[in-house]
C-alpha positions in Angstrom: -0.1 0.0 0.0 1.3 3.4 -0.9 1.6 5.9 1.8 2.3 8.9 -0.3 -0.4 11.3 -1.5 -0.7 11.8 -5.3 -1.9 15.0 -6.9 -4.5 13.8 -9.3 -4.0 16.8 -11.7 -0.3 16.0 -12.4 -0.4 12.1 -12.1 -2.4 11.6 -15.4 -0.2 14.1 -17.3 3.1 12.4 -16.3 1.7 9.0 -17.3 0.7 10.2 -20.6 4.0 11.8 -21.2 5.7 8.4 -20.4 3.3 6.6 -22.9 3.9 9.5 -25.3 7.6 8.9 -25.2 7.1 5.1 -25.5 5.0 5.4 -28.7 7.4 7.8 -30.1 10.2 5.3 -29.4 8.2 2.5 -30.9 7.7 4.5 -34.1 11.2 5.5 -34.6 12.3 1.9 -34.1 9.7 0.7 -36.7 10.7 3.4 -39.3 14.3 2.4 -38.7 13.5 -1.2 -39.0 11.9 -0.4 -42.5 14.8 1.7 -43.7 17.4 -1.0 -42.9 15.4 -3.7 -44.5 15.0 -1.8 -47.6 18.5 -1.2 -47.9 19.3 -5.0 -47.3 16.8 -5.8 -50.1 18.3 -3.4 -52.4 21.9 -4.6 -51.5 20.8 -8.2 -52.2 18.7 -7.3 -55.4 15.3 -8.7 -53.6 12.1 -6.9 -54.3 10.7 -4.7 -51.5 6.9 -4.9 -51.5 4.3 -3.1 -49.5 3.8 -6.5 -47.6 7.5 -6.4 -46.5 7.2 -2.6 -45.3 4.1 -3.7 -43.2 5.9 -6.8 -41.7 9.1 -4.8 -41.0 7.3 -1.9 -39.5 5.2 -4.2 -37.1 8.5 -6.1 -36.1 9.9 -2.6 -35.4 7.2 -1.8 -33.0 6.9 -5.3 -31.5 10.5 -5.2 -30.8 10.4 -1.8 -29.2 7.3 -2.6 -27.0 8.9 -5.9 -25.9 12.1 -3.9 -24.8 10.0 -1.3 -22.8 7.6 -3.6 -21.1 10.4 -6.2 -20.5 8.2 -9.1 -21.4 8.6 -11.5 -24.3 4.9 -11.4 -25.2 5.4 -9.8 -28.6 8.2 -12.3 -29.9 8.0 -12.5 -33.7 11.0 -14.8 -34.4 10.9 -18.5 -34.1 13.7 -20.6 -33.0 14.2 -23.9 -34.5 16.0 -26.8 -33.0 
């Protein structure tokens, strides 16, 4: 149980700032992931389609959110043994 009093006017604002920063980081990572994949596709001569853009964008967001939350609930890669 918390014994500190919380100012309700600033508590919601601080929380929304943190979420805003997390979303900004996730989008930045997603754009970086797409740009890196596009460079790799161009280097190897593979076509880079709209589907690829969507997949790499979602992977970038998932990686960022997984790193922020610290949980593996968004793991998109599979390990085969």
